[in-house]
PDBQT receptor file of N, H, CA, C and O in Angstrom, charges set to zero:
ATOM      1  N   MET A   1     114.861  76.777 125.823  1.00  0.00    +0.000 N 
ATOM      2  CA  MET A   1     113.925  77.812 125.363  1.00  0.00    +0.000 C 
ATOM      3  C   MET A   1     114.024  79.053 126.244  1.00  0.00    +0.000 C 
ATOM      4  O   MET A   1     113.951  78.953 127.469  1.00  0.00    +0.000 OA
ATOM      5  N   ALA A   2     114.186  80.191 125.643  1.00  0.00    +0.000 N 
ATOM      6  H   ALA A   2     114.246  80.272 124.649  1.00  0.00    +0.000 HD
ATOM      7  CA  ALA A   2     114.304  81.430 126.414  1.00  0.00    +0.000 C 
ATOM      8  C   ALA A   2     112.920  81.907 126.840  1.00  0.00    +0.000 C 
ATOM      9  O   ALA A   2     111.989  81.990 126.040  1.00  0.00    +0.000 OA
ATOM     10  N   LYS A   3     112.825  82.213 128.119  1.00  0.00    +0.000 N 
ATOM     11  H   LYS A   3     113.582  82.145 128.769  1.00  0.00    +0.000 HD
ATOM     12  CA  LYS A   3     111.549  82.731 128.625  1.00  0.00    +0.000 C 
ATOM     13  C   LYS A   3     111.488  84.234 128.346  1.00  0.00    +0.000 C 
ATOM     14  O   LYS A   3     112.420  84.971 128.666  1.00  0.00    +0.000 OA
ATOM     15  N   SER A   4     110.385  84.679 127.750  1.00  0.00    +0.000 N 
ATOM     16  H   SER A   4     109.627  84.080 127.491  1.00  0.00    +0.000 HD
ATOM     17  CA  SER A   4     110.285  86.105 127.418  1.00  0.00    +0.000 C 
ATOM     18  C   SER A   4     110.115  86.925 128.682  1.00  0.00    +0.000 C 
ATOM     19  O   SER A   4     109.235  86.659 129.502  1.00  0.00    +0.000 OA
ATOM     20  N   SER A   5     110.967  87.922 128.827  1.00  0.00    +0.000 N 
ATOM     21  H   SER A   5     111.682  88.138 128.161  1.00  0.00    +0.000 HD
ATOM     22  CA  SER A   5     110.919  88.761 130.021  1.00  0.00    +0.000 C 
ATOM     23  C   SER A   5     109.829  89.818 129.880  1.00  0.00    +0.000 C 
ATOM     24  O   SER A   5     109.246  89.992 128.810  1.00  0.00    +0.000 OA
ATOM     25  N   SER A   6     109.568  90.512 130.970  1.00  0.00    +0.000 N 
ATOM     26  H   SER A   6     110.041  90.371 131.839  1.00  0.00    +0.000 HD
ATOM     27  CA  SER A   6     108.511  91.531 130.949  1.00  0.00    +0.000 C 
ATOM     28  C   SER A   6     108.874  92.684 130.018  1.00  0.00    +0.000 C 
ATOM     29  O   SER A   6     107.992  93.334 129.457  1.00  0.00    +0.000 OA
ATOM     30  N   THR A   7     110.186  92.939 129.852  1.00  0.00    +0.000 N 
ATOM     31  H   THR A   7     110.903  92.411 130.307  1.00  0.00    +0.000 HD
ATOM     32  CA  THR A   7     110.591  94.023 128.943  1.00  0.00    +0.000 C 
ATOM     33  C   THR A   7     110.250  93.662 127.508  1.00  0.00    +0.000 C 
ATOM     34  O   THR A   7     109.829  94.524 126.737  1.00  0.00    +0.000 OA
ATOM     35  N   ASP A   8     110.428  92.396 127.138  1.00  0.00    +0.000 N 
ATOM     36  H   ASP A   8     110.771  91.696 127.764  1.00  0.00    +0.000 HD
ATOM     37  CA  ASP A   8     110.058  91.945 125.792  1.00  0.00    +0.000 C 
ATOM     38  C   ASP A   8     108.563  92.121 125.561  1.00  0.00    +0.000 C 
ATOM     39  O   ASP A   8     108.127  92.583 124.507  1.00  0.00    +0.000 OA
ATOM     40  N   VAL A   9     107.799  91.744 126.564  1.00  0.00    +0.000 N 
ATOM     41  H   VAL A   9     108.154  91.369 127.421  1.00  0.00    +0.000 HD
ATOM     42  CA  VAL A   9     106.344  91.875 126.461  1.00  0.00    +0.000 C 
ATOM     43  C   VAL A   9     105.963  93.343 126.300  1.00  0.00    +0.000 C 
ATOM     44  O   VAL A   9     105.104  93.690 125.490  1.00  0.00    +0.000 OA
ATOM     45  N   LYS A  10     106.619  94.203 127.089  1.00  0.00    +0.000 N 
ATOM     46  H   LYS A  10     107.317  93.922 127.748  1.00  0.00    +0.000 HD
ATOM     47  CA  LYS A  10     106.336  95.645 126.995  1.00  0.00    +0.000 C 
ATOM     48  C   LYS A  10     106.701  96.180 125.612  1.00  0.00    +0.000 C 
ATOM     49  O   LYS A  10     105.977  96.994 125.040  1.00  0.00    +0.000 OA
ATOM     50  N   LYS A  11     107.843  95.709 125.078  1.00  0.00    +0.000 N 
ATOM     51  H   LYS A  11     108.432  95.048 125.543  1.00  0.00    +0.000 HD
ATOM     52  CA  LYS A  11     108.259  96.129 123.733  1.00  0.00    +0.000 C 
ATOM     53  C   LYS A  11     107.221  95.704 122.705  1.00  0.00    +0.000 C 
ATOM     54  O   LYS A  11     106.838  96.478 121.828  1.00  0.00    +0.000 OA
ATOM     55  N   GLN A  12     106.771  94.448 122.831  1.00  0.00    +0.000 N 
ATOM     56  H   GLN A  12     107.082  93.819 123.543  1.00  0.00    +0.000 HD
ATOM     57  CA  GLN A  12     105.750  93.936 121.924  1.00  0.00    +0.000 C 
ATOM     58  C   GLN A  12     104.476  94.768 122.021  1.00  0.00    +0.000 C 
ATOM     59  O   GLN A  12     103.866  95.122 121.012  1.00  0.00    +0.000 OA
ATOM     60  N   GLN A  13     104.089  95.071 123.261  1.00  0.00    +0.000 N 
ATOM     61  H   GLN A  13     104.585  94.783 124.081  1.00  0.00    +0.000 HD
ATOM     62  CA  GLN A  13     102.881  95.862 123.477  1.00  0.00    +0.000 C 
ATOM     63  C   GLN A  13     103.004  97.237 122.834  1.00  0.00    +0.000 C 
ATOM     64  O   GLN A  13     102.076  97.715 122.181  1.00  0.00    +0.000 OA
ATOM     65  N   ARG A  14     104.167  97.872 123.027  1.00  0.00    +0.000 N 
ATOM     66  H   ARG A  14     104.921  97.485 123.557  1.00  0.00    +0.000 HD
ATOM     67  CA  ARG A  14     104.386  99.200 122.470  1.00  0.00    +0.000 C 
ATOM     68  C   ARG A  14     104.334  99.145 120.945  1.00  0.00    +0.000 C 
ATOM     69  O   ARG A  14     103.746 100.014 120.301  1.00  0.00    +0.000 OA
ATOM     70  N   CYS A  15     104.955  98.117 120.381  1.00  0.00    +0.000 N 
ATOM     71  H   CYS A  15     105.432  97.411 120.904  1.00  0.00    +0.000 HD
ATOM     72  CA  CYS A  15     104.954  97.938 118.928  1.00  0.00    +0.000 C 
ATOM     73  C   CYS A  15     103.515  97.773 118.439  1.00  0.00    +0.000 C 
ATOM     74  O   CYS A  15     103.107  98.380 117.449  1.00  0.00    +0.000 OA
ATOM     75  N   TYR A  16     102.758  96.944 119.153  1.00  0.00    +0.000 N 
ATOM     76  H   TYR A  16     103.090  96.451 119.958  1.00  0.00    +0.000 HD
ATOM     77  CA  TYR A  16     101.363  96.700 118.798  1.00  0.00    +0.000 C 
ATOM     78  C   TYR A  16     100.561  97.992 118.860  1.00  0.00    +0.000 C 
ATOM     79  O   TYR A  16      99.745  98.269 117.981  1.00  0.00    +0.000 OA
ATOM     80  N   GLU A  17     100.800  98.788 119.915  1.00  0.00    +0.000 N 
ATOM     81  H   GLU A  17     101.463  98.562 120.629  1.00  0.00    +0.000 HD
ATOM     82  CA  GLU A  17     100.098 100.063 120.051  1.00  0.00    +0.000 C 
ATOM     83  C   GLU A  17     100.436 101.003 118.902  1.00  0.00    +0.000 C 
ATOM     84  O   GLU A  17      99.559 101.695 118.384  1.00  0.00    +0.000 OA
ATOM     85  N   LYS A  18     101.727 101.032 118.497  1.00  0.00    +0.000 N 
ATOM     86  H   LYS A  18     102.439 100.470 118.918  1.00  0.00    +0.000 HD
ATOM     87  CA  LYS A  18     102.141 101.871 117.379  1.00  0.00    +0.000 C 
ATOM     88  C   LYS A  18     101.442 101.449 116.099  1.00  0.00    +0.000 C 
ATOM     89  O   LYS A  18     100.970 102.286 115.329  1.00  0.00    +0.000 OA
ATOM     90  N   VAL A  19     101.381 100.144 115.880  1.00  0.00    +0.000 N 
ATOM     91  H   VAL A  19     101.764  99.464 116.505  1.00  0.00    +0.000 HD
ATOM     92  CA  VAL A  19     100.716  99.623 114.681  1.00  0.00    +0.000 C 
ATOM     93  C   VAL A  19      99.239 100.008 114.696  1.00  0.00    +0.000 C 
ATOM     94  O   VAL A  19      98.691 100.455 113.690  1.00  0.00    +0.000 OA
ATOM     95  N   LEU A  20      98.603  99.825 115.862  1.00  0.00    +0.000 N 
ATOM     96  H   LEU A  20      99.049  99.461 116.679  1.00  0.00    +0.000 HD
ATOM     97  CA  LEU A  20      97.195 100.191 115.993  1.00  0.00    +0.000 C 
ATOM     98  C   LEU A  20      96.986 101.671 115.702  1.00  0.00    +0.000 C 
ATOM     99  O   LEU A  20      96.068 102.045 114.972  1.00  0.00    +0.000 OA
ATOM    100  N   LEU A  21      97.838 102.506 116.272  1.00  0.00    +0.000 N 
ATOM    101  H   LEU A  21      98.585 102.202 116.865  1.00  0.00    +0.000 HD
ATOM    102  CA  LEU A  21      97.742 103.948 116.066  1.00  0.00    +0.000 C 
ATOM    103  C   LEU A  21      97.912 104.281 114.593  1.00  0.00    +0.000 C 
ATOM    104  O   LEU A  21      97.164 105.083 114.035  1.00  0.00    +0.000 OA
ATOM    105  N   PHE A  22      98.916 103.649 113.963  1.00  0.00    +0.000 N 
ATOM    106  H   PHE A  22      99.524 102.997 114.417  1.00  0.00    +0.000 HD
ATOM    107  CA  PHE A  22      99.173 103.881 112.544  1.00  0.00    +0.000 C 
ATOM    108  C   PHE A  22      97.954 103.501 111.707  1.00  0.00    +0.000 C 
ATOM    109  O   PHE A  22      97.529 104.255 110.831  1.00  0.00    +0.000 OA
ATOM    110  N   VAL A  23      97.399 102.322 111.988  1.00  0.00    +0.000 N 
ATOM    111  H   VAL A  23      97.745 101.710 112.699  1.00  0.00    +0.000 HD
ATOM    112  CA  VAL A  23      96.220 101.856 111.254  1.00  0.00    +0.000 C 
ATOM    113  C   VAL A  23      95.062 102.820 111.458  1.00  0.00    +0.000 C 
ATOM    114  O   VAL A  23      94.355 103.173 110.515  1.00  0.00    +0.000 OA
ATOM    115  N   ASN A  24      94.879 103.243 112.711  1.00  0.00    +0.000 N 
ATOM    116  H   ASN A  24      95.454 102.957 113.478  1.00  0.00    +0.000 HD
ATOM    117  CA  ASN A  24      93.792 104.156 113.039  1.00  0.00    +0.000 C 
ATOM    118  C   ASN A  24      93.924 105.473 112.281  1.00  0.00    +0.000 C 
ATOM    119  O   ASN A  24      92.963 105.955 111.683  1.00  0.00    +0.000 OA
ATOM    120  N   VAL A  25      95.127 106.051 112.313  1.00  0.00    +0.000 N 
ATOM    121  H   VAL A  25      95.908 105.659 112.799  1.00  0.00    +0.000 HD
ATOM    122  CA  VAL A  25      95.366 107.331 111.632  1.00  0.00    +0.000 C 
ATOM    123  C   VAL A  25      95.177 107.175 110.133  1.00  0.00    +0.000 C 
ATOM    124  O   VAL A  25      94.545 108.012 109.490  1.00  0.00    +0.000 OA
ATOM    125  N   THR A  26      95.734 106.085 109.570  1.00  0.00    +0.000 N 
ATOM    126  H   THR A  26      96.248 105.404 110.092  1.00  0.00    +0.000 HD
ATOM    127  CA  THR A  26      95.613 105.840 108.135  1.00  0.00    +0.000 C 
ATOM    128  C   THR A  26      94.150 105.700 107.754  1.00  0.00    +0.000 C 
ATOM    129  O   THR A  26      93.701 106.257 106.753  1.00  0.00    +0.000 OA
ATOM    130  N   TRP A  27      93.403 104.941 108.570  1.00  0.00    +0.000 N 
ATOM    131  H   TRP A  27      93.768 104.488 109.383  1.00  0.00    +0.000 HD
ATOM    132  CA  TRP A  27      91.987 104.724 108.271  1.00  0.00    +0.000 C 
ATOM    133  C   TRP A  27      91.221 106.043 108.319  1.00  0.00    +0.000 C 
ATOM    134  O   TRP A  27      90.380 106.310 107.461  1.00  0.00    +0.000 OA
ATOM    135  N   ASN A  28      91.518 106.875 109.337  1.00  0.00    +0.000 N 
ATOM    136  H   ASN A  28      92.202 106.658 110.034  1.00  0.00    +0.000 HD
ATOM    137  CA  ASN A  28      90.838 108.167 109.449  1.00  0.00    +0.000 C 
ATOM    138  C   ASN A  28      91.137 109.050 108.250  1.00  0.00    +0.000 C 
ATOM    139  O   ASN A  28      90.241 109.707 107.720  1.00  0.00    +0.000 OA
ATOM    140  N   LEU A  29      92.404 109.067 107.817  1.00  0.00    +0.000 N 
ATOM    141  H   LEU A  29      93.131 108.533 108.248  1.00  0.00    +0.000 HD
ATOM    142  CA  LEU A  29      92.776 109.843 106.631  1.00  0.00    +0.000 C 
ATOM    143  C   LEU A  29      92.047 109.311 105.409  1.00  0.00    +0.000 C 
ATOM    144  O   LEU A  29      91.533 110.077 104.594  1.00  0.00    +0.000 OA
ATOM    145  N   PHE A  30      92.008 107.982 105.288  1.00  0.00    +0.000 N 
ATOM    146  H   PHE A  30      92.426 107.359 105.950  1.00  0.00    +0.000 HD
ATOM    147  CA  PHE A  30      91.337 107.351 104.160  1.00  0.00    +0.000 C 
ATOM    148  C   PHE A  30      89.857 107.731 104.150  1.00  0.00    +0.000 C 
ATOM    149  O   PHE A  30      89.308 108.092 103.110  1.00  0.00    +0.000 OA
ATOM    150  N   GLU A  31      89.216 107.645 105.321  1.00  0.00    +0.000 N 
ATOM    151  H   GLU A  31      89.662 107.352 106.166  1.00  0.00    +0.000 HD
ATOM    152  CA  GLU A  31      87.806 108.006 105.437  1.00  0.00    +0.000 C 
ATOM    153  C   GLU A  31      87.591 109.458 105.017  1.00  0.00    +0.000 C 
ATOM    154  O   GLU A  31      86.663 109.768 104.269  1.00  0.00    +0.000 OA
ATOM    155  N   PHE A  32      88.454 110.339 105.504  1.00  0.00    +0.000 N 
ATOM    156  H   PHE A  32      89.207 110.087 106.111  1.00  0.00    +0.000 HD
ATOM    157  CA  PHE A  32      88.338 111.767 105.192  1.00  0.00    +0.000 C 
ATOM    158  C   PHE A  32      88.485 111.993 103.697  1.00  0.00    +0.000 C 
ATOM    159  O   PHE A  32      87.692 112.712 103.089  1.00  0.00    +0.000 OA
ATOM    160  N   ASN A  33      89.508 111.373 103.105  1.00  0.00    +0.000 N 
ATOM    161  H   ASN A  33      90.152 110.789 103.600  1.00  0.00    +0.000 HD
ATOM    162  CA  ASN A  33      89.724 111.513 101.668  1.00  0.00    +0.000 C 
ATOM    163  C   ASN A  33      88.602 110.855 100.886  1.00  0.00    +0.000 C 
ATOM    164  O   ASN A  33      88.200 111.331  99.825  1.00  0.00    +0.000 OA
ATOM    165  N   ASN A  34      88.106 109.757 101.424  1.00  0.00    +0.000 N 
ATOM    166  H   ASN A  34      88.432 109.370 102.287  1.00  0.00    +0.000 HD
ATOM    167  CA  ASN A  34      87.026 109.041 100.770  1.00  0.00    +0.000 C 
ATOM    168  C   ASN A  34      85.815 109.939 100.566  1.00  0.00    +0.000 C 
ATOM    169  O   ASN A  34      85.229 109.975  99.485  1.00  0.00    +0.000 OA
ATOM    170  N   ARG A  35      85.446 110.668 101.624  1.00  0.00    +0.000 N 
ATOM    171  H   ARG A  35      85.922 110.640 102.503  1.00  0.00    +0.000 HD
ATOM    172  CA  ARG A  35      84.290 111.561 101.528  1.00  0.00    +0.000 C 
ATOM    173  C   ARG A  35      84.541 112.652 100.505  1.00  0.00    +0.000 C 
ATOM    174  O   ARG A  35      83.642 113.043  99.760  1.00  0.00    +0.000 OA
ATOM    175  N   LYS A  36      85.797 113.147 100.477  1.00  0.00    +0.000 N 
ATOM    176  H   LYS A  36      86.526 112.829 101.083  1.00  0.00    +0.000 HD
ATOM    177  CA  LYS A  36      86.121 114.224  99.537  1.00  0.00    +0.000 C 
ATOM    178  C   LYS A  36      86.123 113.709  98.102  1.00  0.00    +0.000 C 
ATOM    179  O   LYS A  36      85.582 114.352  97.203  1.00  0.00    +0.000 OA
ATOM    180  N   PHE A  37      86.739 112.538  97.894  1.00  0.00    +0.000 N 
ATOM    181  H   PHE A  37      87.179 112.015  98.624  1.00  0.00    +0.000 HD
ATOM    182  CA  PHE A  37      86.913 112.028  96.532  1.00  0.00    +0.000 C 
ATOM    183  C   PHE A  37      85.688 111.309  96.013  1.00  0.00    +0.000 C 
ATOM    184  O   PHE A  37      85.589 111.038  94.816  1.00  0.00    +0.000 OA
ATOM    185  N   PHE A  38      84.746 110.993  96.900  1.00  0.00    +0.000 N 
ATOM    186  H   PHE A  38      84.827 111.213  97.873  1.00  0.00    +0.000 HD
ATOM    187  CA  PHE A  38      83.588 110.216  96.471  1.00  0.00    +0.000 C 
ATOM    188  C   PHE A  38      82.814 110.955  95.386  1.00  0.00    +0.000 C 
ATOM    189  O   PHE A  38      82.440 110.370  94.370  1.00  0.00    +0.000 OA
ATOM    190  N   ALA A  39      82.578 112.239  95.608  1.00  0.00    +0.000 N 
ATOM    191  H   ALA A  39      82.882 112.714  96.434  1.00  0.00    +0.000 HD
ATOM    192  CA  ALA A  39      81.833 113.040  94.636  1.00  0.00    +0.000 C 
ATOM    193  C   ALA A  39      82.583 113.121  93.313  1.00  0.00    +0.000 C 
ATOM    194  O   ALA A  39      81.988 112.963  92.247  1.00  0.00    +0.000 OA
ATOM    195  N   SER A  40      83.904 113.371  93.381  1.00  0.00    +0.000 N 
ATOM    196  H   SER A  40      84.387 113.500  94.246  1.00  0.00    +0.000 HD
ATOM    197  CA  SER A  40      84.685 113.502  92.149  1.00  0.00    +0.000 C 
ATOM    198  C   SER A  40      84.730 112.186  91.381  1.00  0.00    +0.000 C 
ATOM    199  O   SER A  40      84.661 112.179  90.152  1.00  0.00    +0.000 OA
ATOM    200  N   THR A  41      84.848 111.060  92.112  1.00  0.00    +0.000 N 
ATOM    201  H   THR A  41      84.904 111.066  93.111  1.00  0.00    +0.000 HD
ATOM    202  CA  THR A  41      84.872 109.779  91.406  1.00  0.00    +0.000 C 
ATOM    203  C   THR A  41      83.520 109.507  90.778  1.00  0.00    +0.000 C 
ATOM    204  O   THR A  41      83.439 108.997  89.660  1.00  0.00    +0.000 OA
ATOM    205  N   LEU A  42      82.457 109.847  91.497  1.00  0.00    +0.000 N 
ATOM    206  H   LEU A  42      82.523 110.261  92.405  1.00  0.00    +0.000 HD
ATOM    207  CA  LEU A  42      81.119 109.658  90.935  1.00  0.00    +0.000 C 
ATOM    208  C   LEU A  42      80.975 110.455  89.649  1.00  0.00    +0.000 C 
ATOM    209  O   LEU A  42      80.481 109.936  88.647  1.00  0.00    +0.000 OA
ATOM    210  N   SER A  43      81.404 111.716  89.671  1.00  0.00    +0.000 N 
ATOM    211  H   SER A  43      81.805 112.137  90.484  1.00  0.00    +0.000 HD
ATOM    212  CA  SER A  43      81.292 112.545  88.471  1.00  0.00    +0.000 C 
ATOM    213  C   SER A  43      82.171 111.983  87.358  1.00  0.00    +0.000 C 
ATOM    214  O   SER A  43      81.793 112.019  86.187  1.00  0.00    +0.000 OA
ATOM    215  N   LEU A  44      83.353 111.460  87.725  1.00  0.00    +0.000 N 
ATOM    216  H   LEU A  44      83.660 111.431  88.677  1.00  0.00    +0.000 HD
ATOM    217  CA  LEU A  44      84.234 110.851  86.719  1.00  0.00    +0.000 C 
ATOM    218  C   LEU A  44      83.565 109.636  86.095  1.00  0.00    +0.000 C 
ATOM    219  O   LEU A  44      83.590 109.461  84.876  1.00  0.00    +0.000 OA
ATOM    220  N   TYR A  45      82.963 108.793  86.940  1.00  0.00    +0.000 N 
ATOM    221  H   TYR A  45      82.942 108.936  87.929  1.00  0.00    +0.000 HD
ATOM    222  CA  TYR A  45      82.256 107.631  86.419  1.00  0.00    +0.000 C 
ATOM    223  C   TYR A  45      81.117 108.079  85.512  1.00  0.00    +0.000 C 
ATOM    224  O   TYR A  45      80.875 107.491  84.458  1.00  0.00    +0.000 OA
ATOM    225  N   HIS A  46      80.435 109.114  85.934  1.00  0.00    +0.000 N 
ATOM    226  H   HIS A  46      80.632 109.591  86.790  1.00  0.00    +0.000 HD
ATOM    227  CA  HIS A  46      79.315 109.636  85.148  1.00  0.00    +0.000 C 
ATOM    228  C   HIS A  46      79.811 110.119  83.779  1.00  0.00    +0.000 C 
ATOM    229  O   HIS A  46      79.208 109.816  82.749  1.00  0.00    +0.000 OA
ATOM    230  N   LEU A  47      80.906 110.866  83.782  1.00  0.00    +0.000 N 
ATOM    231  H   LEU A  47      81.396 111.112  84.618  1.00  0.00    +0.000 HD
ATOM    232  CA  LEU A  47      81.488 111.342  82.528  1.00  0.00    +0.000 C 
ATOM    233  C   LEU A  47      81.898 110.173  81.644  1.00  0.00    +0.000 C 
ATOM    234  O   LEU A  47      81.696 110.198  80.430  1.00  0.00    +0.000 OA
ATOM    235  N   LYS A  48      82.481 109.145  82.267  1.00  0.00    +0.000 N 
ATOM    236  H   LYS A  48      82.646 109.124  83.253  1.00  0.00    +0.000 HD
ATOM    237  CA  LYS A  48      82.895 107.968  81.511  1.00  0.00    +0.000 C 
ATOM    238  C   LYS A  48      81.674 107.314  80.867  1.00  0.00    +0.000 C 
ATOM    239  O   LYS A  48      81.716 106.914  79.704  1.00  0.00    +0.000 OA
ATOM    240  N   ASP A  49      80.578 107.208  81.639  1.00  0.00    +0.000 N 
ATOM    241  H   ASP A  49      80.544 107.533  82.584  1.00  0.00    +0.000 HD
ATOM    242  CA  ASP A  49      79.349 106.636  81.089  1.00  0.00    +0.000 C 
ATOM    243  C   ASP A  49      78.855 107.463  79.916  1.00  0.00    +0.000 C 
ATOM    244  O   ASP A  49      78.466 106.915  78.885  1.00  0.00    +0.000 OA
ATOM    245  N   VAL A  50      78.868 108.777  80.069  1.00  0.00    +0.000 N 
ATOM    246  H   VAL A  50      79.184 109.222  80.907  1.00  0.00    +0.000 HD
ATOM    247  CA  VAL A  50      78.408 109.659  78.995  1.00  0.00    +0.000 C 
ATOM    248  C   VAL A  50      79.276 109.461  77.758  1.00  0.00    +0.000 C 
ATOM    249  O   VAL A  50      78.776 109.389  76.635  1.00  0.00    +0.000 OA
ATOM    250  N   LYS A  51      80.605 109.372  77.988  1.00  0.00    +0.000 N 
ATOM    251  H   LYS A  51      81.011 109.431  78.900  1.00  0.00    +0.000 HD
ATOM    252  CA  LYS A  51      81.532 109.169  76.875  1.00  0.00    +0.000 C 
ATOM    253  C   LYS A  51      81.230 107.841  76.175  1.00  0.00    +0.000 C 
ATOM    254  O   LYS A  51      81.217 107.764  74.946  1.00  0.00    +0.000 OA
ATOM    255  N   ASP A  52      80.984 106.788  76.984  1.00  0.00    +0.000 N 
ATOM    256  H   ASP A  52      80.995 106.850  77.982  1.00  0.00    +0.000 HD
ATOM    257  CA  ASP A  52      80.663 105.481  76.406  1.00  0.00    +0.000 C 
ATOM    258  C   ASP A  52      79.398 105.563  75.569  1.00  0.00    +0.000 C 
ATOM    259  O   ASP A  52      79.316 104.987  74.484  1.00  0.00    +0.000 OA
ATOM    260  N   VAL A  53      78.423 106.281  76.083  1.00  0.00    +0.000 N 
ATOM    261  H   VAL A  53      78.490 106.749  76.964  1.00  0.00    +0.000 HD
ATOM    262  CA  VAL A  53      77.166 106.441  75.339  1.00  0.00    +0.000 C 
ATOM    263  C   VAL A  53      77.441 107.152  74.015  1.00  0.00    +0.000 C 
ATOM    264  O   VAL A  53      76.930 106.752  72.969  1.00  0.00    +0.000 OA
ATOM    265  N   TRP A  54      78.247 108.204  74.071  1.00  0.00    +0.000 N 
ATOM    266  H   TRP A  54      78.662 108.529  74.920  1.00  0.00    +0.000 HD
ATOM    267  CA  TRP A  54      78.584 108.937  72.847  1.00  0.00    +0.000 C 
ATOM    268  C   TRP A  54      79.311 108.032  71.857  1.00  0.00    +0.000 C 
ATOM    269  O   TRP A  54      79.039 108.075  70.657  1.00  0.00    +0.000 OA
ATOM    270  N   TYR A  55      80.238 107.210  72.362  1.00  0.00    +0.000 N 
ATOM    271  H   TYR A  55      80.459 107.175  73.336  1.00  0.00    +0.000 HD
ATOM    272  CA  TYR A  55      80.967 106.294  71.477  1.00  0.00    +0.000 C 
ATOM    273  C   TYR A  55      79.994 105.323  70.808  1.00  0.00    +0.000 C 
ATOM    274  O   TYR A  55      80.087 105.071  69.607  1.00  0.00    +0.000 OA
ATOM    275  N   THR A  56      79.067 104.782  71.587  1.00  0.00    +0.000 N 
ATOM    276  H   THR A  56      78.991 104.986  72.563  1.00  0.00    +0.000 HD
ATOM    277  CA  THR A  56      78.125 103.827  70.998  1.00  0.00    +0.000 C 
ATOM    278  C   THR A  56      77.218 104.523  69.997  1.00  0.00    +0.000 C 
ATOM    279  O   THR A  56      76.830 103.923  68.995  1.00  0.00    +0.000 OA
ATOM    280  N   VAL A  57      76.875 105.781  70.254  1.00  0.00    +0.000 N 
ATOM    281  H   VAL A  57      77.191 106.269  71.068  1.00  0.00    +0.000 HD
ATOM    282  CA  VAL A  57      76.025 106.526  69.310  1.00  0.00    +0.000 C 
ATOM    283  C   VAL A  57      76.807 106.804  68.028  1.00  0.00    +0.000 C 
ATOM    284  O   VAL A  57      76.282 106.655  66.924  1.00  0.00    +0.000 OA
ATOM    285  N   LEU A  58      78.063 107.207  68.186  1.00  0.00    +0.000 N 
ATOM    286  H   LEU A  58      78.490 107.328  69.082  1.00  0.00    +0.000 HD
ATOM    287  CA  LEU A  58      78.880 107.534  67.013  1.00  0.00    +0.000 C 
ATOM    288  C   LEU A  58      79.230 106.287  66.208  1.00  0.00    +0.000 C 
ATOM    289  O   LEU A  58      79.289 106.334  64.980  1.00  0.00    +0.000 OA
ATOM    290  N   ILE A  59      79.464 105.167  66.901  1.00  0.00    +0.000 N 
ATOM    291  H   ILE A  59      79.416 105.129  67.899  1.00  0.00    +0.000 HD
ATOM    292  CA  ILE A  59      79.853 103.936  66.204  1.00  0.00    +0.000 C 
ATOM    293  C   ILE A  59      78.596 103.113  65.935  1.00  0.00    +0.000 C 
ATOM    294  O   ILE A  59      78.679 102.030  65.356  1.00  0.00    +0.000 OA
TER     295      ILE A  59
């Protein structure tokens, strides 16, 4: 069995840090977009509800 050297551990740590950073940045972007798109999605849902109501009234 090969014993993992300190360089391997450092590589793993760096990789882990990169993944964490990536997740963090992605999450922050998602949060930012979420706040922006929340209103538009709400209005879209509202329009869809109105359309459904109109369909039920017409049919």
